[in-house]
N, C-alpha and C positions, 0 to 999 in steps of 0.2 A: 504494499499500500504506499503510495507516494503521499507525502504530507507537505503542503505549503503552510509553513507555520511561523513565518516572520510576522511579528506583530506590527499592526498599523501604527505609525508614530503618533504620539499624542502628548500633551502637556497639561498639567494641572497646576494652577497658580493660586496662591492665597491672595485674595483681594482685601478682606477684612477679617480680623480675629481679635475681638475686644473683650472676650469673656462672656458677652451675652449674645453676640452675633458672630457667625463665621460665614463667610462668603467665598467660594472658590470658583474659578473660571476654568472650564474644560475646553481645550482647543485641540482639534485634529484637522486633517485635510478636509474632512466632510462636515464636521460639526463644531459649533461653538455654542456653549450654553453656560448658565450660572446655576450652581446649587448653593442654597443658603440654609443655614440652621439658626434658629432663634430660640433662646431659652437657656436654662429652664426658667419658667415663670410660675409663680405660685397660682394655685387654683384650689377650689373648694373640694373637689372630688378626691377621695383618699388614694386613688391609684395614679400611677404615671400615665399621662395622656400624650399621645403622639398624633399630630395633625400633619397631613400631607396636602400641599397645594401644588397640583399638577393637572393641567388641562390636556385632554386629548387622548389619554390612554388609561383606562380604568383598570386594565390588567396590571400594567406597570405600577400604578398608584397602590393597588391592593397588595402587590408583592413587596413593595418598599415598606408599607406599613407592617405587614406580617413579619418581614425580616427584622425590623427594628423592635417590634414587640418580643420577638424571640431572643434577639441578641443583647439588648440593653439590660443591664442589671436594674430592673424597674424598682426593686425594693430600695434601692439607693435614692430614687427620685420620687418618693411618695408625695402626694400633693403638688406635683410639679408637671409642667407640660413642655413639650418641644414642638416646634413647627419647622417642617422641612419644606422649602419652596424651590421650585424649578421655574426659571423664567420662560422657558419654552418646553415642549415635550421632547426630551432627548431620546435617542435609540436606547433600547433596553439595557444592554450590557454597559454602555458608557455612563448611563445614569447611576448604576450601582458603584462604578469605579470613582466617579466624582463624589458620590455620597460617602463612600468609605474614607476618602481623604478629608472630607469636611468633618466627619465624625471624629477622626483622629485629631485634627486641629482643634476642634471644639472641646476635646477632653471628656467626651461622653464615655462612661465606663461600659464596655461591651465584653461579652463572653469570649469572643473569637474575632479574628481578622477575616475579612471576606473580600473577594474580588469577583469580577464577572467577565465572561468571554462568549463569543458567538462562533459557530462553525456550520459548514455545510459541505455536502459532496457535490462536486461538479459532474458534468455529464460522463466523465471518464472514471468516476468513482474515486477521484482524488480528493482527499480531505483538505479543505481550506478553512483556516482558523483566523478569526478576527480580521476580515476584509470587508470594507464598504457594505456593512450589513444591510442597508436599505435596499440593495439591489437583488437580494436573494428571494426566491419564491418559496423555498423550503429550507429551513434552518433550525438550529437549536441555540437558544440563549440559555445560559446557565450561570447561577450564582453559587459560589463554592466557599465553604468554611475551610480555611487554610489549616489550622492546627487540628481541628476535629475531623477533618477530611470527609466532610459530608456535603452533599448537594442540598442547598438551603431552598432554592426555588428554581424553577425553569420555565421556559416558554417555548413550546414546539410549534413551529409553523410548517404545515405540510405533513406528509406521511413518510415514514421510514420503516424498513424492515428491522428486526431485532438486531442483526449483525451491523447494519449501517448505524443504528442508534448507538450501539456500544462504541463504535469508532468515533462518533460525534462526541459522546460523553468523554472518552479518553482525551480527545483533541482539546475540548474545552477545559478540562481539568489542568492539562499541561499548560495551556494558555493562561489560565487563572493564576497558576504559580508564577509564571514569568511576569505577569502584570503586577502581582503582589510584590515581587522583588524590585520592580521599577518604582512603585508608589512608596514603599518603605524607605527608599533611598532619596526621596525628594526632600 
């Protein structure tokens, strides 16, 4: 199996980090967007509340919410809320990578590191990882827990047989590990 596994170049820059607001800029050849975290803010509800402001992709919004609910040490943030805002609707995997960097800068206590990657098989059954994901008609987007080595969430577009899906998962996990090494060195 031939694998095209060179990651698409991207950069994530800190724009604001003042203790209450963290804003990062994600830039790649195809996409530019801002991810912002505000909080924690005091609230009446006894549990940690997470708000996501993202228009245009309810699946992505739900997956971000579920991921944060799962990974944040919510007992540390009782009676507090966080708001995550995206200025535009970013591609699935890129949104999670920008979010991870923003969470790190903001100092939110989480149970594990996470990154995301996308993959598809071309017409020759060649595995392509992290390439201009908007162009693919059938692909796998995957968010991966680095230390726990677990798939946290995924979005499958199109249909794959089990063998092809296994290849896509392996490619995405490898890509997630490379992206994690890039982000941790920023």
